[in-house]
C-alpha positions, 0 to 999 in steps of 0.5 A, a space after each residue: 167912230 174915231 178912237 178919240 170919240 170912243 174913248 171920250 164916250 166910254 171914259 165919260 161913262 166910267 168917270 160919271 159913275 166914279 164921280 157920282 160914287 165918289 160924291 156919295 163916298 165923300 158925303 158918307 166918309 165926312 159923316 162917318 168921320 164926324 160920328 166915329 172920330 179919327 180912331 174908329 174911322 181909322 180902323 174902318 179905313 184900314 180894313 177897307 184898304 186891306 181888302 182892296 190890297 188883297 183883292 188886287 193880289 187875288 185878281 192875278 192881273 186877269 182883268 188886264 190879261 183877259 181883256 187883251 186876249 179876248 180882244 185878240 181872240 174874240 172868236 174864242 171868248 166862251 172858252 177864254 171866259 171860262 178860263 178867266 172865271 175859274 182862275 178868278 174863283 180859285 185865286 179868290 178862294 186861296 187869298 181870302 183863305 190865306 188872309 183869314 188864317 193870318 187874321 186869326 193868328 194876329 187876332 187884333 182887338 174888336 172891332 178890328 177882328 170882325 172887320 178883317 174877317 168880313 173883309 176876307 169874305 169880300 175878297 172872295 166875292 171880288 173875284 166874281 166882280 173882276 171876272 165880269 169886269 174883264 168881259 165888259 172891258 173886252 167888249 167895250 161895254 163901259 156904260 153897263 159896267 159903270 151903272 153896275 159899279 154905281 149900283 154897288 156903291 149906292 147899296 153900300 153907302 145906303 147901308 153905311 149911312 143907316 148903320 151909323 145914324 142908328 148908332 150901330 157898330 162899324 161891323 154893320 158898315 162892313 156887312 153893308 159892304 158884303 151885301 153890296 158886293 154880293 148883289 153887284 157880283 151876281 147881277 154882273 155875272 148874269 148880264 155877262 152871260 146874257 149879253 156878252 158871252 156864255 161861259 164854256 169850260 171846254 178847255 184843257 188843263 194845259 190851256 188853263 196852266 198857260 193862262 195862269 203862267 201868262 198872268 204873272 207879270 200882270 199880277 205883279 203889276 196889278 198888286 204893285 199898283 194897289 200896294 202903291 196906293 194903299 201901302 201908306 195906310 198899312 204902314 201908318 197903322 203900324 207906325 202911328 196907329 188908327 188916329 193917323 190912318 183916319 186923318 190921312 184917309 180923309 185926304 186920300 179920299 179926296 185925292 183918289 178921284 184925280 187918280 181915277 181920271 188917268 186910270 179910266 182913260 187908260 182902261 178905255 183906251 186899252 181895247 182900241 189901242 190894242 186893235 190899232 197897234 195890231 193893224 198899224 203900229 205907226 198910227 198907234 204911236 201917233 195916237 198915243 203921242 197925241 193922248 200924252 200931249 193932252 194929258 200932260 196939259 192938265 196935271 200941273 194946273 189941277 195940282 196947283 188948284 187943289 193945293 190952293 183950295 185944300 185948306 179952305 175945303 178941309 177947314 169945314 171937316 170936324 175937329 181932329 182932322 186938321 192935318 188932312 189939308 197938309 197931306 192933300 196939298 202934298 199928295 196931289 203933286 203925284 197927279 202929273 206923274 200918274 198921268 204919264 205912268 198910267 198911259 205908259 203902263 197901257 202902252 207897255 202891255 199893248 206892245 207886249 212889254 208887260 214884264 217891264 210894266 210889272 217891274 216899273 210898278 213893283 219898283 215904284 211900290 217898293 220905293 213908296 214903301 221904303 220912303 214911308 218907313 223913312 219919312 213917317 217917323 220923321 214927318 208923320 202923316 205928311 211923310 206918308 204923302 211925300 212917299 207917294 210922290 217919291 214912288 210916283 217919280 220912281 215909276 215915271 222915270 222908268 216909264 220915260 226910258 222904257 217908252 223912249 227906247 221901245 216905242 217912241 224912239 226919237 220922241 222925248 216925253 219930258 218935252 211935253 211938260 215944258 209948256 205946262 210948267 211955264 203955264 204953271 208958273 204963270 198960274 202960281 204967280 197970278 194966284 198968289 197975288 189974289 190969294 189974300 182976297 179969295 182962295 176961290 178967286 185966286 184959283 179960277 183966275 190962275 186957271 184962266 191965266 194958265 189956259 191963256 199961256 198954253 194958247 199963246 205958247 202953242 201948247 194946244 195945236 188945233 191941227 193935232 186935235 183935228 187929227 185926233 178927232 178923226 183918228 
């Protein structure tokens, strides 16, 4: 099966699971936001964001490094699986324990204190989920991973709905999260041991130490990536309080599915492109360039469409969330940049430039954090959205120069966006003419105008699509 067809199939599994999970989450978050109000909803959002951030740090990048090493040395998978399992458990214990100490020292008011302490338990369990995910990615068992991910989300949302409907506190909602992660991690490990590989702990401390050292750039990249996405919530909490977090997180919840698309495609591309690069670096460059061409075509029209529809969609949210539409209209413009950035990280790690990938993500996260501290006091929650776009731009510029020097050589990534930019201008013009009639009519007519423009200007080449399908 070609790389394109394999990625399309595997990405569809992951994307389908994410879409169904996100539909569940959107329904749950709308319900929770209306029942809890911006303040309590903001407290819950802050706790979940902190768990996500610390879980990423605790992963130490083992999910990516482990998948790459397993693809390269599949014959050693039992021992490699044992090393990954042990390191994931040890790091999860360390970070959950360190987090618990910090929460005890901080000791915020209830219910935030209980939510944060339960969150530290979730971090401990996340190491087991990450271990299994590494095995699934390396073995390209994306359907199994997608089904188990959806199972965990379904359990959590079910308990959350029941808790809020019965008038229980948000603490019980977090207990639902703990139960869901516990079940998902247990089932994942059983499936891995029975279908992918048993865990062998017959390795030396020297080998374990070498694996730990090798994770450093991957760990920095993974932590910086989650910090980039969630630092806005943390800084908003301390600068503007729980209400601002609640309003921002409604927009961010609707924004994240669009970020998943490039991330899911990149993750499913990773094993196949790793194998291709080892076998034929020239073919790997050609295939990657073709994927860039396809991804470059979708970012700008998607961002324009969401900008047009953000107001009409979010007007149906309960009172208190009026500012969310403006936040989403800004956030979505990070999407075209993320398309370049996500695939760029993939390439850097495939060709052994994981240190450069870590540097790019770290600088992007720092730029985002710095912009938040500057822009939130000036513009409130919209400033947090602008900071995300600033950080994405900082990463995209670094990716461009690094890949031009070390992978594509004569090819310039910026040229890929010339036709999409022209198509975007046409789409915007058509949409503005019809927006007064109907935002939905304006959006879909604008998308049709964009598609026609791309076809007329040669943005889509049938020969290139045929080559990709057969690669």
